[in-house]
Structure formats: structure tokens, C-alpha cells
C-alpha positions in Angstrom: 0.0 0.0 0.0 1.3 3.5 -0.9 2.0 5.8 2.0 0.6 9.4 1.9 3.8 10.9 0.5 3.7 8.6 -2.5 0.1 9.4 -3.4 -1.3 11.9 -5.8 -3.0 14.9 -4.3 -6.4 13.8 -5.8 -6.2 10.6 -3.8 -6.7 12.5 -0.5 -10.5 11.7 -0.5 -9.5 8.1 0.4 -8.2 9.4 3.7 -11.3 11.5 4.3 -13.5 8.4 3.7 -11.3 6.3 6.1 -11.7 8.9 8.8 -15.5 9.2 8.7 -16.1 5.5 8.2 -14.0 4.6 11.3 -16.4 6.8 13.2 -19.4 5.0 11.8 -20.4 8.0 9.7 -21.1 8.7 6.0 -19.6 11.6 4.3 -22.5 12.1 1.8 -26.2 11.8 2.0 -28.3 9.1 0.5 -30.3 11.5 -1.7 -29.6 10.9 -5.4 -28.4 13.7 -7.6 -31.4 15.1 -9.5 -29.4 16.2 -12.5 -28.3 12.6 -13.2 -31.8 11.3 -13.6 -33.0 14.4 -15.5 -30.3 13.8 -18.1 -31.0 10.1 -18.2 -34.6 10.8 -19.0 -33.9 13.7 -21.4 -31.4 11.7 -23.5 -33.4 8.5 -23.4 -30.8 6.5 -21.5 -32.3 3.0 -20.9 -31.5 0.1 -18.7 -30.3 -1.8 -21.8 -27.4 0.6 -22.3 -24.0 0.5 -20.6 -23.5 3.2 -18.0 -20.3 4.2 -16.2 -20.0 6.4 -13.1 -16.7 8.1 -12.3 -16.3 9.0 -8.6 -19.1 7.1 -7.2 -18.1 7.8 -3.6 -20.4 6.1 -1.1 -22.7 5.0 -3.9 -25.6 7.5 -3.6 -26.4 7.6 -7.3 -25.1 4.2 -8.2 -27.4 2.3 -5.8 -30.4 4.1 -7.1 -29.6 3.2 -10.7 -28.7 -0.4 -9.9 -31.8 -1.1 -8.0 -33.8 0.3 -10.9 -32.2 -2.2 -13.3 -29.6 -0.1 -15.0 -26.4 -1.8 -16.3 -23.9 0.3 -14.4 -20.2 0.1 -13.5 -19.6 2.5 -10.6 -16.0 3.5 -10.1 -13.8 5.5 -7.7 -10.2 6.1 -7.1 -10.7 5.4 -3.4 -10.3 1.8 -2.2 -12.1 2.8 0.9 -15.1 4.1 -1.0 -15.3 1.0 -3.2 -14.9 -1.3 -0.2 -17.7 0.6 1.6 -20.0 0.3 -1.4 -19.4 -3.4 -1.8 -20.2 -4.1 1.9 -23.2 -1.7 2.0 -24.7 -3.1 -1.3 -23.6 -6.7 -1.4 -26.1 -7.6 -4.1 -24.2 -5.3 -6.5 -20.7 -6.0 -5.2 -19.4 -6.7 -8.7 -20.7 -3.4 -10.0 -18.2 -1.4 -7.9 -14.6 -1.1 -9.0 -11.5 0.9 -8.2 -10.5 3.0 -11.2 -8.1 6.0 -11.5 -9.5 7.8 -14.6 -6.3 9.9 -14.8 -4.1 6.9 -15.6 -6.3 3.8 -16.0 -8.3 2.5 -18.9 -11.2 0.0 -19.3 -11.9 -2.5 -22.0 -15.5 -1.4 -22.5 -17.1 1.7 -24.0 -20.2 3.2 -22.5 -23.4 4.8 -23.7 -23.6 7.2 -20.8 -20.8 8.3 -18.5 -21.4 10.6 -15.6 -19.2 12.3 -13.0 -20.7 14.4 -10.2 -18.2 16.5 -8.3 -15.0 14.9 -9.7 -13.5 17.4 -12.2 -13.3 20.1 -9.6 -11.1 17.9 -7.4 -8.5 18.0 -10.2 -6.3 21.1 -10.0 -3.5 20.6 -12.5 -4.3 21.1 -16.2 -2.6 17.8 -17.2 -4.9 15.9 -14.8 -8.0 17.7 -16.0 -7.1 17.0 -19.6 -6.5 13.3 -18.8 -10.0 13.1 -17.2 -11.6 14.5 -20.4 -9.5 12.2 -22.6 -10.8 9.2 -20.5 -14.4 10.3 -21.2 -13.7 10.7 -25.0 -12.0 7.3 -25.2 -14.7 5.4 -23.3 -17.8 6.9 -24.9 -19.5 4.9 -27.6 -20.4 6.6 -30.9 -23.6 8.4 -30.1 -23.0 8.2 -26.3 -23.2 11.1 -24.0 -21.5 12.2 -20.8 -22.6 14.4 -17.9 -19.9 16.4 -16.0 -20.8 18.3 -12.9 -18.3 20.7 -11.3 -18.7 22.8 -8.2 -19.0 26.5 -9.0 -21.3 29.3 -9.8 -20.0 29.8 -13.4 -18.1 33.0 -12.5 -15.8 32.3 -9.5 -12.3 31.1 -10.1 -10.0 29.7 -7.4 -7.9 26.7 -6.6 -6.4 25.0 -3.6 -2.7 24.3 -2.9 -2.3 20.6 -3.8 0.6 20.4 -1.3 -2.0 20.6 1.5 -4.5 18.1 0.2 -3.7 15.5 2.9 -3.6 18.1 5.8 -6.4 17.8 8.3 -9.2 20.3 8.5 -12.2 20.5 10.7 -15.4 19.8 8.9 -19.0 18.9 9.8 -20.2 15.4 9.1 -23.7 14.2 10.2 -23.7 17.0 12.8 -20.3 16.0 14.2 -17.1 18.0 14.1 -14.4 15.8 12.5 -10.8 16.4 11.3 -10.5 15.1 7.8 -8.1 15.5 4.8 -8.7 18.8 3.2 -8.5 17.3 -0.3 -8.3 19.6 -3.4 -10.5 21.9 -5.4 -10.3 24.0 -8.5 -13.3 26.2 -9.5 -13.4 27.6 -13.0 -15.8 29.9 -14.9 -18.1 29.0 -17.7 -15.8 30.2 -20.4 -12.8 28.1 -19.2 -15.1 25.1 -18.8 -16.2 25.3 -22.4 -12.7 25.8 -23.6 -11.5 22.7 -21.7 -14.2 20.5 -23.2 -13.7 21.8 -26.7 -9.9 21.4 -26.5 -10.4 17.8 -25.6 -12.7 17.2 -28.6 -15.9 16.9 -26.6 -18.9 18.5 -28.3 -21.2 20.4 -25.9 -24.8 19.5 -26.2 -25.9 21.7 -23.3 -24.5 23.5 -20.3 -26.1 25.1 -17.2 -26.3 25.4 -13.5 -27.7 22.9 -11.1 -27.4 21.8 -7.4 -27.1 18.7 -5.4 -29.3 18.7 -2.2 -27.3 18.8 1.0 -24.0 18.8 -0.8 -23.4 21.4 -3.6 -25.7 24.4 -3.8 -24.0 25.7 -6.9 -22.8 23.3 -9.6 -22.0 23.9 -13.3 -22.9 21.0 -15.6 -22.3 20.0 -19.2 -23.6 17.3 -21.3 -21.2 16.3 -24.1 -20.6 13.8 -26.8 -17.5 13.0 -28.9 
């Protein structure tokens, strides 16, 4: 197992999950992300299609889709998150897999790929471009992807990746806990569009959304290759 000094800054969420799970807590709520299901309905994504989630976390959206019969592979870079999901949802154990979309690849292509609150965890341009290339590579012809990033479309800021593993006090299920600070890069709408287009992803629509009890302001884009 890699020690903290050998890990990439964007792996810090694994430490956050370990901390809250040791306390018997969950970092996120069980409420599914409305935008995911709105886009599935709007673009006629059916249970017969192949779906891929990047950054499934504790399985909030994945479980809802799986129990409704969707053919989904839910992935996360965090071994702790995947282990949590496999134990929490044993019926769907094989649907959860560790994947680092910055450097890994899969043998399948997917009709619908979605990533909620993943891209804003990536600070460096090289890592962000690698994320978009993964999407492009793993989409079927005619497939679409949904990307949601924290931000109001105007604000720009980024964290210091050197402090991603440093502990910060946060609130979790009403308790004060010290967890890894992780990383964040917020961009504006213009930069978001430029990143997508630069990586050969055609924008079908863009807008603002929110995730209840998690992200009051989120940019989103639906793209195809």
C-alpha cells in the first residue's frame, strides 16, 4: 500500500472516507443527484445501455440506478469508498470497481458516463485533460457524458495541492471531525467550455444545477465526442 507521501493529491479523499467510516459516519447523504436522472430521462438512456460512473463515492447515485435495473459500473479512485459500497450493497458488489481515470483505462465503451463532483477535485491542467480524454476514449459513438463541477460559473479559485492531505475541521452528520482537506479548482463557464472543446468533446448543453445537502452551486455540461 502506498504511503501518503507517494500518493497523488487527488487521492486524498480516500483518507477522508477512512476517517469518517472509522467513526461509523457517512460523508455524503443518500439523496440521489437530481441532474443525473434528469439527463438520463432527457437523452433516453435506458436500462439496456451501458453506464459508467466516475467518482461514485459512497454509492448514492449508483445504488439508485442499480436497484432500478440499469447496467452500471460504478468506479472511484478510493479503495475505501469501493470497499464501503461493496459491503453496503452486497447484491451489487461486482458493479463497484477501483479506477483512476487519470491513468487507468477500461476494455469497455459506455453509452452514458457521468461524473458528479469529480472534475473540480483535479487542479492541474494535465490531470484535467487526462480526465476529459478518458471520457472521450470510453464513450460509444452516439454516447453522452454528464460532467458536474462545483461552482457558480463565475468564481475562479484553486487550492494548494501540497496541503491536500492536511487535516481540516469539517462537519459530518452533525459532528465535528478532522479530515483530509483534499483539493478543489473552481473555473468559470468560459474556461469550462474551452476545456471541453480542447479535448474534442462537443457540448450538447450547459447550465447550473445543485445537489441537495451537498453542492448548492454546480456547473454542468452534457457532451458527446
